[in-house]
DRENTORVO-687560 format. One record per residue (C-alpha): x negated, y, z; residue number from 1; residue in three letters. Coordinates in pm, 1 decimal, m for minus. Example, Ala and Ser with C-alpha at 12.3 -4.5 7.8 and 13.67 -1.06 7.14 Angstrom:
// residues 2
{{m1230.0; m450.0; 780.0}; 1; ALA}
{{m1367.0; m106.0; 714.0}; 2; SER}
//
This chain:
// residues 259
{{2549.2; 2698.6; m1028.7}; 1; MET}
{{2331.4; 2394.9; m1099.3}; 2; GLU}
{{2042.9; 2501.4; m1317.2}; 3; ARG}
{{1668.6; 2533.6; m1333.1}; 4; TRP}
{{1558.5; 2889.1; m1255.2}; 5; LYS}
{{1332.8; 2933.1; m1554.6}; 6; MET}
{{1261.2; 3226.6; m1777.7}; 7; SER}
{{1193.1; 3138.7; m2137.7}; 8; GLY}
{{1126.8; 2781.3; m2034.0}; 9; GLY}
{{854.4; 2889.1; m1786.0}; 10; VAL}
{{874.2; 2765.1; m1427.6}; 11; LEU}
{{938.2; 3029.8; m1164.7}; 12; SER}
{{675.5; 3113.3; m903.9}; 13; ALA}
{{907.6; 2970.4; m637.9}; 14; ARG}
{{930.7; 2633.3; m813.3}; 15; GLU}
{{555.7; 2615.0; m865.2}; 16; ILE}
{{492.8; 2709.2; m501.6}; 17; ALA}
{{738.2; 2453.3; m363.5}; 18; LEU}
{{601.1; 2181.0; m591.7}; 19; THR}
{{250.4; 2253.5; m461.9}; 20; ALA}
{{369.4; 2265.3; m100.2}; 21; VAL}
{{550.3; 1932.1; m128.2}; 22; PHE}
{{253.8; 1766.3; m301.7}; 23; ALA}
{{28.5; 1892.8; m22.5}; 24; ALA}
{{276.5; 1769.7; 239.4}; 25; LEU}
{{262.9; 1422.4; 86.0}; 26; SER}
{{m117.3; 1428.9; 96.2}; 27; VAL}
{{m115.0; 1521.4; 465.8}; 28; VAL}
{{138.9; 1252.2; 554.6}; 29; ILE}
{{m38.5; 980.5; 355.6}; 30; ILE}
{{m378.7; 1072.1; 497.5}; 31; MET}
{{m293.5; 1135.3; 860.7}; 32; PHE}
{{35.4; 963.2; 953.4}; 33; VAL}
{{m2.0; 587.2; 1016.2}; 34; PRO}
{{193.5; 381.6; 764.9}; 35; GLY}
{{359.7; 41.8; 782.9}; 36; ILE}
{{123.6; m254.2; 717.2}; 37; PRO}
{{198.1; m458.2; 403.9}; 38; ILE}
{{206.3; m830.6; 475.9}; 39; VAL}
{{m78.6; m1014.2; 306.8}; 40; GLY}
{{m274.0; m707.1; 196.9}; 41; MET}
{{m549.9; m613.7; 439.4}; 42; SER}
{{m565.1; m238.0; 488.9}; 43; GLY}
{{m268.4; m166.9; 259.3}; 44; ALA}
{{22.7; 25.9; 407.8}; 45; ARG}
{{360.4; 165.2; 312.0}; 46; ILE}
{{296.2; 536.8; 346.2}; 47; THR}
{{558.5; 741.7; 524.6}; 48; LEU}
{{583.2; 1003.1; 252.3}; 49; ASP}
{{848.6; 757.9; 129.6}; 50; ALA}
{{1078.6; 901.3; 397.5}; 51; ALA}
{{1061.1; 1257.9; 266.8}; 52; ILE}
{{1014.0; 1209.4; m109.0}; 53; ALA}
{{1391.9; 1216.3; m176.1}; 54; PRO}
{{1404.9; 1563.5; m22.3}; 55; ILE}
{{1170.6; 1691.3; m292.2}; 56; TYR}
{{1423.8; 1590.5; m556.3}; 57; GLY}
{{1706.5; 1749.8; m360.2}; 58; LEU}
{{1531.2; 2083.8; m319.8}; 59; ILE}
{{1332.2; 2142.6; m640.3}; 60; ILE}
{{1521.1; 1903.8; m868.6}; 61; GLY}
{{1454.3; 1550.4; m988.2}; 62; PRO}
{{1166.0; 1616.1; m1225.6}; 63; TYR}
{{961.9; 1864.7; m1025.4}; 64; LEU}
{{1038.9; 1658.8; m715.3}; 65; GLY}
{{907.8; 1345.7; m884.1}; 66; ALA}
{{598.9; 1537.7; m997.5}; 67; LEU}
{{527.5; 1663.0; m644.7}; 68; ALA}
{{565.2; 1314.6; m496.3}; 69; ALA}
{{344.4; 1159.7; m765.0}; 70; PHE}
{{76.0; 1426.5; m730.9}; 71; LEU}
{{56.1; 1371.0; m356.1}; 72; GLY}
{{2.4; 998.3; m403.5}; 73; GLY}
{{m240.8; 1020.9; m693.5}; 74; ILE}
{{m455.9; 1283.9; m518.4}; 75; ILE}
{{m500.7; 1051.5; m220.8}; 76; VAL}
{{m563.3; 754.1; m452.1}; 77; ALA}
{{m840.3; 951.1; m620.5}; 78; GLY}
{{m989.0; 1061.2; m289.4}; 79; TYR}
{{m1002.1; 699.8; m171.7}; 80; LYS}
{{m1173.5; 570.0; m485.2}; 81; GLY}
{{m906.8; 513.8; m750.8}; 82; TRP}
{{m807.3; 165.2; m636.3}; 83; HIS}
{{m534.8; 20.9; m857.8}; 84; LEU}
{{m269.3; m54.2; m595.3}; 85; PHE}
{{m241.2; 302.7; m455.8}; 86; PRO}
{{m250.8; 442.0; m809.5}; 87; ILE}
{{46.0; 227.6; m911.6}; 88; LEU}
{{240.6; 286.8; m591.7}; 89; THR}
{{210.3; 663.7; m643.4}; 90; SER}
{{504.4; 616.0; m880.5}; 91; PHE}
{{725.8; 480.5; m598.7}; 92; CYS}
{{800.0; 809.2; m417.6}; 93; PRO}
{{827.8; 977.7; m757.4}; 94; ALA}
{{1112.4; 742.0; m848.0}; 95; VAL}
{{1269.2; 814.5; m510.1}; 96; SER}
{{1271.0; 1189.9; m577.0}; 97; ALA}
{{1406.1; 1129.2; m927.9}; 98; LEU}
{{1696.8; 913.3; m809.1}; 99; VAL}
{{1793.5; 1146.3; m523.6}; 100; ALA}
{{1761.9; 1456.0; m739.9}; 101; GLY}
{{1964.7; 1324.0; m1031.5}; 102; THR}
{{2238.8; 1187.4; m806.2}; 103; LEU}
{{2297.6; 1537.0; m668.5}; 104; THR}
{{2279.8; 1703.1; m1012.0}; 105; SER}
{{2587.9; 1765.0; m1223.1}; 106; ARG}
{{2401.3; 1712.9; m1548.8}; 107; ARG}
{{2049.6; 1638.7; m1668.4}; 108; GLN}
{{2044.7; 1705.0; m2042.0}; 109; GLY}
{{2318.0; 1510.5; m2222.2}; 110; PRO}
{{2389.1; 1280.0; m1926.9}; 111; LEU}
{{2556.1; 1331.5; m1593.4}; 112; ARG}
{{2304.6; 1316.6; m1312.6}; 113; GLY}
{{2461.9; 1022.9; m1131.9}; 114; TRP}
{{2442.4; 813.0; m1450.8}; 115; ILE}
{{2064.6; 861.0; m1466.1}; 116; ILE}
{{2041.6; 770.9; m1097.9}; 117; SER}
{{2248.7; 455.2; m1147.3}; 118; ALA}
{{2060.4; 349.4; m1461.2}; 119; LEU}
{{1727.1; 384.9; m1282.4}; 120; THR}
{{1842.4; 156.7; m1003.0}; 121; LEU}
{{1998.2; m91.5; m1246.9}; 122; ILE}
{{1667.5; m117.8; m1436.0}; 123; ILE}
{{1477.7; m181.8; m1112.4}; 124; LEU}
{{1724.5; m446.6; m994.6}; 125; ILE}
{{1713.6; m613.0; m1337.1}; 126; ALA}
{{1334.6; m608.5; m1310.6}; 127; GLY}
{{1361.3; m812.3; m991.7}; 128; TRP}
{{1560.9; m1084.7; m1164.0}; 129; TYR}
{{1318.4; m1085.1; m1457.0}; 130; CYS}
{{1048.4; m1227.3; m1228.7}; 131; THR}
{{1025.3; m1590.0; m1118.8}; 132; ALA}
{{981.7; m1474.2; m759.5}; 133; ILE}
{{1293.3; m1259.4; m786.2}; 134; GLY}
{{1500.0; m1543.6; m928.2}; 135; ARG}
{{1380.7; m1754.7; m635.5}; 136; GLY}
{{1537.3; m1501.5; m395.8}; 137; ALA}
{{1858.4; m1397.3; m575.0}; 138; PRO}
{{2017.9; m1243.8; m265.5}; 139; LEU}
{{1721.7; m1023.7; m179.9}; 140; TYR}
{{1843.9; m707.9; m364.9}; 141; PRO}
{{2145.4; m673.2; m133.9}; 142; VAL}
{{2012.7; m339.8; m5.7}; 143; LEU}
{{1956.0; m219.4; m359.5}; 144; HIS}
{{2297.5; m333.4; m480.4}; 145; LEU}
{{2447.9; m146.1; m184.7}; 146; ALA}
{{2270.0; 169.1; m303.6}; 147; ALA}
{{2402.9; 115.7; m655.0}; 148; LEU}
{{2755.6; 78.2; m516.1}; 149; CYS}
{{2715.6; 406.1; m326.1}; 150; ILE}
{{2610.6; 582.4; m647.0}; 151; ILE}
{{2903.5; 436.6; m840.7}; 152; LEU}
{{3148.8; 528.2; m565.2}; 153; LEU}
{{3028.6; 887.5; m530.6}; 154; LEU}
{{2946.2; 961.4; m895.8}; 155; ARG}
{{2999.7; 1332.0; m964.2}; 156; GLY}
{{3133.0; 1387.0; m612.2}; 157; TRP}
{{2773.2; 1363.0; m484.8}; 158; ALA}
{{2678.2; 1693.2; m650.4}; 159; SER}
{{2993.9; 1863.0; m520.8}; 160; ASP}
{{2915.8; 1747.8; m166.7}; 161; LEU}
{{2555.4; 1861.7; m203.1}; 162; PHE}
{{2665.2; 2214.2; m291.4}; 163; ASN}
{{2880.8; 2228.5; 21.8}; 164; SER}
{{2778.8; 2248.6; 386.1}; 165; GLY}
{{2845.3; 2072.9; 714.0}; 166; GLY}
{{2931.2; 1704.4; 705.2}; 167; TRP}
{{2967.8; 1709.2; 325.8}; 168; ARG}
{{2606.0; 1815.1; 280.9}; 169; LEU}
{{2496.1; 1558.5; 539.4}; 170; THR}
{{2682.2; 1281.1; 358.4}; 171; LEU}
{{2532.3; 1379.1; 23.9}; 172; SER}
{{2177.3; 1400.1; 161.5}; 173; VAL}
{{2214.3; 1065.9; 340.9}; 174; ALA}
{{2355.9; 885.8; 36.7}; 175; ALA}
{{2106.0; 1028.2; m210.0}; 176; SER}
{{1813.6; 972.1; 27.4}; 177; SER}
{{1912.1; 609.8; 78.4}; 178; TYR}
{{1943.1; 555.5; m296.7}; 179; ALA}
{{1602.9; 713.6; m354.6}; 180; GLY}
{{1428.2; 530.8; m71.3}; 181; ILE}
{{1569.1; 196.1; m182.4}; 182; ILE}
{{1459.4; 261.3; m543.2}; 183; ALA}
{{1108.8; 332.0; m408.2}; 184; ASP}
{{1129.0; 0.2; m222.3}; 185; HIS}
{{1221.5; m205.7; m526.8}; 186; MET}
{{952.3; m50.9; m744.3}; 187; LEU}
{{699.9; m129.3; m471.5}; 188; GLY}
{{820.8; m489.6; m464.9}; 189; ASN}
{{779.3; m522.1; m840.6}; 190; LEU}
{{427.8; m376.0; m826.7}; 191; ILE}
{{340.2; m622.2; m550.2}; 192; PHE}
{{475.6; m916.0; m751.7}; 193; ILE}
{{293.9; m804.3; m1066.7}; 194; ALA}
{{m29.4; m777.6; m868.0}; 195; GLY}
{{m33.1; m1139.9; m754.1}; 196; ILE}
{{m313.5; m1311.8; m940.1}; 197; GLY}
{{m437.8; m974.6; m1066.2}; 198; TRP}
{{m547.5; m736.1; m790.6}; 199; PHE}
{{m400.6; m962.9; m521.1}; 200; ILE}
{{m595.5; m1295.1; m542.0}; 201; PRO}
{{m372.9; m1601.8; m563.0}; 202; LEU}
{{m581.3; m1787.1; m303.3}; 203; LYS}
{{m522.4; m1504.3; m58.9}; 204; VAL}
{{m147.6; m1525.7; m118.3}; 205; VAL}
{{m149.7; m1901.4; m63.0}; 206; GLU}
{{m352.2; m1854.5; 254.0}; 207; GLY}
{{m119.4; m1612.3; 426.5}; 208; TRP}
{{191.4; m1801.2; 316.5}; 209; LEU}
{{46.4; m2112.8; 476.7}; 210; SER}
{{m35.5; m1918.7; 792.3}; 211; GLY}
{{324.2; m1796.2; 817.2}; 212; MET}
{{468.7; m2138.3; 742.8}; 213; GLY}
{{652.0; m2016.6; 432.9}; 214; LEU}
{{681.1; m2223.6; 114.3}; 215; PRO}
{{674.7; m1940.9; m141.8}; 216; SER}
{{655.3; m1567.1; m201.1}; 217; VAL}
{{1032.1; m1572.3; m261.4}; 218; SER}
{{1075.2; m1710.2; 89.7}; 219; ALA}
{{848.6; m1434.0; 221.1}; 220; LEU}
{{1070.4; m1165.7; 70.0}; 221; PHE}
{{1380.4; m1318.8; 228.3}; 222; MET}
{{1196.3; m1353.3; 559.9}; 223; TYR}
{{1106.5; m983.3; 548.3}; 224; MET}
{{1453.1; m862.6; 441.0}; 225; LEU}
{{1577.7; m773.6; 792.9}; 226; PRO}
{{1253.0; m584.6; 856.9}; 227; VAL}
{{1291.1; m400.3; 526.5}; 228; SER}
{{1650.3; m309.3; 613.4}; 229; ALA}
{{1553.0; m153.2; 947.1}; 230; VAL}
{{1253.2; 19.4; 788.8}; 231; GLU}
{{1450.1; 175.3; 501.2}; 232; ARG}
{{1747.9; 276.7; 715.4}; 233; LEU}
{{1510.1; 447.2; 958.4}; 234; THR}
{{1349.1; 632.4; 668.1}; 235; MET}
{{1695.4; 734.9; 548.6}; 236; THR}
{{1778.5; 875.6; 891.8}; 237; ALA}
{{1452.2; 1075.1; 894.1}; 238; ILE}
{{1518.4; 1206.3; 542.8}; 239; ALA}
{{1874.5; 1304.0; 634.2}; 240; THR}
{{1783.8; 1499.2; 947.4}; 241; VAL}
{{1483.7; 1670.2; 789.8}; 242; PHE}
{{1658.7; 1727.2; 456.8}; 243; GLY}
{{1976.8; 1883.1; 594.8}; 244; VAL}
{{1777.0; 2113.8; 822.4}; 245; ALA}
{{1541.4; 2225.9; 544.8}; 246; LEU}
{{1813.4; 2272.7; 282.8}; 247; ILE}
{{2028.6; 2471.2; 526.5}; 248; THR}
{{1733.5; 2693.7; 618.1}; 249; ALA}
{{1635.7; 2752.4; 254.5}; 250; LEU}
{{1993.6; 2839.8; 160.4}; 251; ARG}
{{2025.9; 3080.7; 451.9}; 252; ALA}
{{1704.3; 3256.1; 348.3}; 253; SER}
{{1797.6; 3266.1; m20.6}; 254; GLY}
{{1494.6; 3054.5; m114.9}; 255; LEU}
{{1677.0; 2739.0; m225.1}; 256; MET}
{{1591.4; 2676.0; m594.1}; 257; PRO}
{{1895.5; 2453.8; m656.5}; 258; ARG}
{{2261.3; 2527.4; m599.0}; 259; GLY}
//
């Protein structure tokens, strides 16, 4: 049965322990696993905790999963000096865990889980088109629209698949991980766009666009789309393999908080 294992509204020791373990895992990955360089931002990288953040939402639920992912990012941001960009991007894996966790939940309060997942992605996609850069690259959210279509196709079936085993579990983990990872991606894009002229100097942006022979930031996003597709699909594959193995092991040992 899909429910939080709480007593009188108090989190169980298992939930607290897993939240702490996942937050610590994020810290280790961010600190010690090389990330993917971000074009135009010297020293900035896409941290590979993005590949496992959806699993947090699948195992301990969307809200605790989001908390664990956020805590991992914000702890590292604090350790490295509270720079604004890593503080803001700490929300990206949190959104990933939220989307994956809600998609595989039957209900979250008054709403079905998949509705929350879809609404989150719709808001992020709408945010893209609310920016001038986004309107200059209207086809860029193709990966994100694909994720939204997956959510709308699966709907409540995603939670039924998640509570099964074998290929059904694999399909659910893959679909929810992709949706979460792609939500992380769009939020990161929006943070990057918002930072231009703020914590990303405009002259720097103009300089690296000129060096790449690109006319605009919109053109840069389209130029990077194939790279982003490979990157996010690879992360989805990692999340699927790791997630299915961990969920299966936790269920076999009776330690799985959900389901």
